[in-house]
C-alpha positions as protocol buffer text, in pm:
chain_id: "A"
residue {
  index: 1
  type: MET
  ca { x: -865 y: -2081 z: -498 }
}
residue {
  index: 2
  type: THR
  ca { x: -743 y: -2419 z: -478 }
}
residue {
  index: 3
  type: THR
  ca { x: -686 y: -2635 z: -181 }
}
residue {
  index: 4
  type: THR
  ca { x: -386 y: -2846 z: -139 }
}
residue {
  index: 5
  type: GLY
  ca { x: -393 y: -2964 z: 243 }
}
residue {
  index: 6
  type: SER
  ca { x: -409 y: -2711 z: 460 }
}
residue {
  index: 7
  type: CYS
  ca { x: -242 y: -2455 z: 245 }
}
residue {
  index: 8
  type: LEU
  ca { x: -413 y: -2307 z: -61 }
}
residue {
  index: 9
  type: VAL
  ca { x: -334 y: -2127 z: -376 }
}
residue {
  index: 10
  type: VAL
  ca { x: -498 y: -1769 z: -430 }
}
residue {
  index: 11
  type: ARG
  ca { x: -545 y: -1699 z: -811 }
}
residue {
  index: 12
  type: GLU
  ca { x: -501 y: -1287 z: -809 }
}
residue {
  index: 13
  type: GLY
  ca { x: -865 y: -1153 z: -717 }
}
residue {
  index: 14
  type: GLU
  ca { x: -1065 y: -854 z: -881 }
}
residue {
  index: 15
  type: GLY
  ca { x: -933 y: -508 z: -817 }
}
residue {
  index: 16
  type: PHE
  ca { x: -1070 y: -282 z: -541 }
}
residue {
  index: 17
  type: HIS
  ca { x: -1069 y: 41 z: -459 }
}
residue {
  index: 18
  type: GLY
  ca { x: -917 y: 118 z: -122 }
}
residue {
  index: 19
  type: LYS
  ca { x: -971 y: 415 z: 120 }
}
residue {
  index: 20
  type: GLN
  ca { x: -610 y: 557 z: 62 }
}
residue {
  index: 21
  type: GLY
  ca { x: -763 y: 648 z: -323 }
}
residue {
  index: 22
  type: LEU
  ca { x: -551 y: 397 z: -502 }
}
residue {
  index: 23
  type: ASP
  ca { x: -651 y: 67 z: -696 }
}
residue {
  index: 24
  type: TYR
  ca { x: -553 y: -277 z: -527 }
}
residue {
  index: 25
  type: ARG
  ca { x: -567 y: -628 z: -682 }
}
residue {
  index: 26
  type: THR
  ca { x: -668 y: -881 z: -407 }
}
residue {
  index: 27
  type: GLY
  ca { x: -463 y: -1120 z: -325 }
}
residue {
  index: 28
  type: ILE
  ca { x: -437 y: -1323 z: 72 }
}
residue {
  index: 29
  type: SER
  ca { x: -684 y: -1228 z: 329 }
}
residue {
  index: 30
  type: ALA
  ca { x: -914 y: -1314 z: 592 }
}
residue {
  index: 31
  type: GLN
  ca { x: -1174 y: -1315 z: 326 }
}
residue {
  index: 32
  type: THR
  ca { x: -982 y: -1517 z: 34 }
}
residue {
  index: 33
  type: ALA
  ca { x: -806 y: -1748 z: 231 }
}
residue {
  index: 34
  type: GLY
  ca { x: -902 y: -1745 z: 593 }
}
residue {
  index: 35
  type: ALA
  ca { x: -605 y: -1538 z: 742 }
}
residue {
  index: 36
  type: ARG
  ca { x: -586 y: -1410 z: 1064 }
}
residue {
  index: 37
  type: GLY
  ca { x: -243 y: -1210 z: 1082 }
}
residue {
  index: 38
  type: ILE
  ca { x: -119 y: -1109 z: 775 }
}
residue {
  index: 39
  type: CYS
  ca { x: -280 y: -969 z: 397 }
}
residue {
  index: 40
  type: MET
  ca { x: -61 y: -956 z: 81 }
}
residue {
  index: 41
  type: HIS
  ca { x: -190 y: -765 z: -245 }
}
residue {
  index: 42
  type: THR
  ca { x: -35 y: -576 z: -536 }
}
residue {
  index: 43
  type: LEU
  ca { x: -85 y: -194 z: -593 }
}
residue {
  index: 44
  type: THR
  ca { x: -48 y: -52 z: -937 }
}
residue {
  index: 45
  type: MET
  ca { x: 2 y: 315 z: -943 }
}
residue {
  index: 46
  type: PRO
  ca { x: -41 y: 491 z: -1290 }
}
residue {
  index: 47
  type: PRO
  ca { x: 154 y: 796 z: -1344 }
}
residue {
  index: 48
  type: GLY
  ca { x: 49 y: 1073 z: -1144 }
}
residue {
  index: 49
  type: ALA
  ca { x: -133 y: 861 z: -898 }
}
residue {
  index: 50
  type: ARG
  ca { x: -151 y: 974 z: -545 }
}
residue {
  index: 51
  type: ALA
  ca { x: -314 y: 849 z: -210 }
}
residue {
  index: 52
  type: LYS
  ca { x: -470 y: 1060 z: 48 }
}
residue {
  index: 53
  type: PRO
  ca { x: -289 y: 1086 z: 399 }
}
residue {
  index: 54
  type: HIS
  ca { x: -321 y: 759 z: 585 }
}
residue {
  index: 55
  type: LEU
  ca { x: -205 y: 534 z: 844 }
}
residue {
  index: 56
  type: HIS
  ca { x: -256 y: 195 z: 960 }
}
residue {
  index: 57
  type: GLU
  ca { x: -334 y: 226 z: 1291 }
}
residue {
  index: 58
  type: ASN
  ca { x: -203 y: -103 z: 1452 }
}
residue {
  index: 59
  type: HIS
  ca { x: -40 y: -296 z: 1187 }
}
residue {
  index: 60
  type: GLU
  ca { x: 290 y: -319 z: 1002 }
}
residue {
  index: 61
  type: THR
  ca { x: 324 y: -278 z: 621 }
}
residue {
  index: 62
  type: ALA
  ca { x: 611 y: -435 z: 386 }
}
residue {
  index: 63
  type: ILE
  ca { x: 642 y: -303 z: 31 }
}
residue {
  index: 64
  type: TYR
  ca { x: 843 y: -490 z: -230 }
}
residue {
  index: 65
  type: VAL
  ca { x: 866 y: -260 z: -575 }
}
residue {
  index: 66
  type: LEU
  ca { x: 834 y: -479 z: -857 }
}
residue {
  index: 67
  type: SER
  ca { x: 848 y: -219 z: -1151 }
}
residue {
  index: 68
  type: GLY
  ca { x: 858 y: 190 z: -1173 }
}
residue {
  index: 69
  type: GLU
  ca { x: 920 y: 430 z: -874 }
}
residue {
  index: 70
  type: ALA
  ca { x: 761 y: 590 z: -605 }
}
residue {
  index: 71
  type: GLY
  ca { x: 772 y: 857 z: -380 }
}
residue {
  index: 72
  type: MET
  ca { x: 661 y: 850 z: -43 }
}
residue {
  index: 73
  type: TRP
  ca { x: 612 y: 1158 z: 222 }
}
residue {
  index: 74
  type: PHE
  ca { x: 586 y: 1024 z: 595 }
}
residue {
  index: 75
  type: GLY
  ca { x: 632 y: 1079 z: 921 }
}
residue {
  index: 76
  type: GLU
  ca { x: 489 y: 1380 z: 1157 }
}
residue {
  index: 77
  type: ASN
  ca { x: 331 y: 1636 z: 929 }
}
residue {
  index: 78
  type: LEU
  ca { x: 432 y: 1427 z: 635 }
}
residue {
  index: 79
  type: ALA
  ca { x: 796 y: 1605 z: 670 }
}
residue {
  index: 80
  type: GLU
  ca { x: 983 y: 1336 z: 591 }
}
residue {
  index: 81
  type: HIS
  ca { x: 1034 y: 1192 z: 227 }
}
residue {
  index: 82
  type: VAL
  ca { x: 1188 y: 845 z: 67 }
}
residue {
  index: 83
  type: VAL
  ca { x: 1176 y: 744 z: -311 }
}
residue {
  index: 84
  type: THR
  ca { x: 1173 y: 328 z: -410 }
}
residue {
  index: 85
  type: ARG
  ca { x: 1256 y: 193 z: -732 }
}
residue {
  index: 86
  type: ALA
  ca { x: 1211 y: -149 z: -839 }
}
residue {
  index: 87
  type: GLY
  ca { x: 1397 y: -393 z: -641 }
}
residue {
  index: 88
  type: ASP
  ca { x: 1343 y: -201 z: -355 }
}
residue {
  index: 89
  type: TYR
  ca { x: 1205 y: -315 z: 13 }
}
residue {
  index: 90
  type: LEU
  ca { x: 1029 y: -63 z: 213 }
}
residue {
  index: 91
  type: TYR
  ca { x: 854 y: -91 z: 587 }
}
residue {
  index: 92
  type: ILE
  ca { x: 646 y: 152 z: 735 }
}
residue {
  index: 93
  type: PRO
  ca { x: 603 y: 51 z: 1114 }
}
residue {
  index: 94
  type: ALA
  ca { x: 220 y: 73 z: 1253 }
}
residue {
  index: 95
  type: GLY
  ca { x: 80 y: 381 z: 1311 }
}
residue {
  index: 96
  type: VAL
  ca { x: 332 y: 632 z: 1072 }
}
residue {
  index: 97
  type: PRO
  ca { x: 127 y: 858 z: 846 }
}
residue {
  index: 98
  type: HIS
  ca { x: 215 y: 841 z: 494 }
}
residue {
  index: 99
  type: LEU
  ca { x: 136 y: 954 z: 165 }
}
residue {
  index: 100
  type: PRO
  ca { x: 266 y: 727 z: -154 }
}
residue {
  index: 101
  type: TYR
  ca { x: 267 y: 864 z: -504 }
}
residue {
  index: 102
  type: ASN
  ca { x: 401 y: 818 z: -852 }
}
residue {
  index: 103
  type: ALA
  ca { x: 568 y: 1143 z: -990 }
}
residue {
  index: 104
  type: SER
  ca { x: 645 y: 974 z: -1317 }
}
residue {
  index: 105
  type: ALA
  ca { x: 449 y: 1117 z: -1604 }
}
residue {
  index: 106
  type: THR
  ca { x: 478 y: 800 z: -1844 }
}
residue {
  index: 107
  type: GLU
  ca { x: 549 y: 489 z: -1629 }
}
residue {
  index: 108
  type: THR
  ca { x: 364 y: 285 z: -1390 }
}
residue {
  index: 109
  type: CYS
  ca { x: 470 y: 148 z: -1036 }
}
residue {
  index: 110
  type: VAL
  ca { x: 408 y: -205 z: -916 }
}
residue {
  index: 111
  type: ALA
  ca { x: 412 y: -312 z: -566 }
}
residue {
  index: 112
  type: VAL
  ca { x: 371 y: -621 z: -327 }
}
residue {
  index: 113
  type: LEU
  ca { x: 198 y: -498 z: -34 }
}
residue {
  index: 114
  type: ALA
  ca { x: 208 y: -718 z: 299 }
}
residue {
  index: 115
  type: ARG
  ca { x: 70 y: -616 z: 580 }
}
residue {
  index: 116
  type: THR
  ca { x: -25 y: -753 z: 930 }
}
residue {
  index: 117
  type: ASP
  ca { x: -396 y: -662 z: 966 }
}
residue {
  index: 118
  type: PRO
  ca { x: -567 y: -977 z: 758 }
}
residue {
  index: 119
  type: ASN
  ca { x: -876 y: -775 z: 660 }
}
residue {
  index: 120
  type: GLU
  ca { x: -642 y: -486 z: 521 }
}
residue {
  index: 121
  type: GLN
  ca { x: -921 y: -166 z: 494 }
}
residue {
  index: 122
  type: GLU
  ca { x: -964 y: -246 z: 837 }
}
residue {
  index: 123
  type: SER
  ca { x: -672 y: -54 z: 1008 }
}
residue {
  index: 124
  type: VAL
  ca { x: -681 y: 236 z: 755 }
}
residue {
  index: 125
  type: MET
  ca { x: -740 y: 566 z: 910 }
}
residue {
  index: 126
  type: LEU
  ca { x: -736 y: 825 z: 684 }
}
residue {
  index: 127
  type: ARG
  ca { x: -570 y: 1204 z: 787 }
}
residue {
  index: 128
  type: PRO
  ca { x: -746 y: 1458 z: 587 }
}
residue {
  index: 129
  type: ASP
  ca { x: -587 y: 1714 z: 871 }
}
residue {
  index: 130
  type: LEU
  ca { x: -239 y: 1664 z: 698 }
}
residue {
  index: 131
  type: ILE
  ca { x: -183 y: 1854 z: 394 }
}
residue {
  index: 132
  type: ASP
  ca { x: -27 y: 1696 z: 71 }
}
residue {
  index: 133
  type: PRO
  ca { x: 347 y: 1789 z: 63 }
}
residue {
  index: 134
  type: GLY
  ca { x: 328 y: 1769 z: -349 }
}
residue {
  index: 135
  type: ASN
  ca { x: 56 y: 2029 z: -354 }
}
residue {
  index: 136
  type: GLN
  ca { x: 298 y: 2319 z: -196 }
}
residue {
  index: 137
  type: GLU
  ca { x: 633 y: 2448 z: -219 }
}
residue {
  index: 138
  type: ARG
  ca { x: 906 y: 2242 z: -18 }
}
């Protein structure tokens, strides 16, 4: 971390395995920069990766897909679906259940995530009561 006046440069940090079941690279957070209302980090989803059904109770999420493609089931009973590709932005309102995944057998998906929770993992609520739509016929 390099200090420039009251601004900070945070070099990409070590990775961590989130409650959601995916791996992240540490960026801006309360822990790395003293952030009070936001966190930002990168997510790399290898081919076939899937999160656990979850939501972020009181925090919004914004995602920018750098490379690859990812799908996401979301909403009540994970009944809705969206696909994002490199160059797409995705907004997830606070409290919306979702389950992101990488359906590709060969291509990794990389994204930058920003959330209005400076501690990232504190607002994660796992939803094991929701059935993974990718594991059943629709």
